[in-house]
Structure formats: structure tokens, C-alpha cells
C-alpha angles and dihedrals in degrees: 000000000000118000119243112252113236115235116219126207091258090053091051092049091048095052110114126218137184130227109212136189114217124199108232095216104037097025087227111164122220122188113233104176139347121204146132130250091251092053091048093051092046093049091049092050093049091048090051092051092048093049092046093049093047091050092050093049091046092052097041098050099038135062088259089092089070089070092061124085115258097032125098137177124251090248091053092050092049090049091050092052092048092049090049091054092048091049091051091051092049090050091053091047091050091051091049093050091046092054090047092054091044089054090053092048091050090049093051091046091052094241092125134022126232090253088066092055120085136150089261093057093071095040116122107260122213120234088220127061117319113269113239115214118221114228114230120210112232117244127215093274091052091051092052091048091049091052091050092050092048090051091052091046089065087079095043107123092203096058095121095161089060093046091242098117099135103152111114111237122206111253112244090219137351111234148106120301110237096176130017135214112286118173095184092056090044091244097142098182146023131272117223116194109226138164112262117271094021112152118262116211131204111248092219142349116292148114127287108240098172131027114159147110120272127189098231102035103028118215109010130185125187123194123195114211134184125296096024095301117145129183125200127199119191140182094031120166088219140349125216100192126078131211110283096026119130119229133196129221110286094008116146111250102167148335129263120252147147102262128144134040097273098066136096100187145344109313145120120250105206126188131185119201130186121196093337098315129098120243131191108269091205089067091064108021130055108216 
């Protein structure tokens, strides 16, 4: 009896087969394709590689890649860089404003004196080495411009340092002075005795930079005006303006009271500051 011949894998892959089409009525056979298993697998693999390569090239060299995660357009990348720079600038501005407000809070709380406050104290400090500024010598054009500006400043109404502050400021309240400005005793303003809940007016147009409660001086509101002028109103019974609000000359911003630890009766403690230093309000306002 003949032995069965063993078929190896190569033999099985090499076996050929036919795919036929048979007519249903006449049973006529028509050969469609003739191939082996190996040829069929090879053809399928090559077709897969070709389709995959074509798909990759189509996506890579056309705008279709923008719809896939991880890819971005040139405009989107430029916009991201621009937004990053703006965010960095806003962060520096936020830090500067925060330090400015903290300096005001420390001043109102009595933790620091006005001599310790300067424009450099609220400057944004670098974490690296300090940046040294190079002094530039003025040229002839700069000197002429400086002389022209100084000539125009002779008529500047807000030139407090030159004792030429002639603009009439609106009085915050009209009352009797119970304590005057005294720089030696660190009393940087004037106290005006007033009935409680009397309206407090802004001396000029400006922006409210501080409007909060403090332990020692009660409700305090600070308004920043033009040309480095700042007005401070303390011991209020209530304040009706918030930080960031704009106020007009003579507008009501609060009501007098007797709030805070450093008070002996209903009054308004009013301070006038110019470029970080206190000035006597009586020199510029008629109460």
C-alpha cells in the first residue's frame, strides 16, 4: 500500500488554485484568475504597503494633516507665540500692581513710613543679577528739548515742588479742622470734624486704586489723579466706590464716620500726596 506523501508549508503555499465563474443556466465555466496562496499573500501585502504609503503622503503634503492631533498651522503657531508673550507681559504687570497695592496697604497700616516708599520700591525686580542702566549723555537736541519743556512747565498748575500749584481742588468736606498737617509727628494729613454720615467728595477726577477696610483707619478710599497726585480718605462710615472705578470732580465717594482704632470721634482724615510724598492739604484746598 503506497505511503502518503507529507506536504510541507512550502508545498501548501505553492499549490495553485483557480477562481471560476459558472453560468447558472448553461453551467459553462469561465476562468477568472489562477494563482497560488503565496502569490495571493504577496500581492495583498504589496497592495497594503502601497495604500499605506499613498495615505501617508496624502496626509503629510496636504492640509489634511491639520485635522490630526499634534499638527498645527503656521498661523496657529504664530498666534500661540504672540499669546505667550502677551501673557508674560500681563504677569509682570500683575506683579507690579500687586506690589504697588501692598505698599499702600503697608503705609496705611503704619508698617512703613513714606520715606521708605519710592518709585523704585515697587519696580519689578529680576530674580537674576540686577540690571545696570547705562547713563546716556544728552546731545544738543536733547538739551534744547529739555529747555523747551522746562519753559512750558512754568505754567503747569500741578508743579507742587515749585510752589506753583494753582488749580483749585474740590474740598472733600466742609468742616472744622481738628488736627493739622504735621510732618514731624508723622501726621501726613488733616482731620476735619464732621457729623457722621456726611458725604465725602473726590477732590478731582481720577481712578480709585484702593477701597477696603483697615483695622487702624476703618474704611479707606484712595484716588489717583493726574500728574502724580493722590488723595486719601480715612475713617469713613462707608464707601460707595470700588477699586478700578473712575470718579469725577466733586463726586460722592463715601460718607464720614468714626471707624478704625486710631479715631476719637466722627471726622475725616484727609491726605494729599504728590509723587509719593505727602503735602499739606491746606496749601491747596480751602476747607
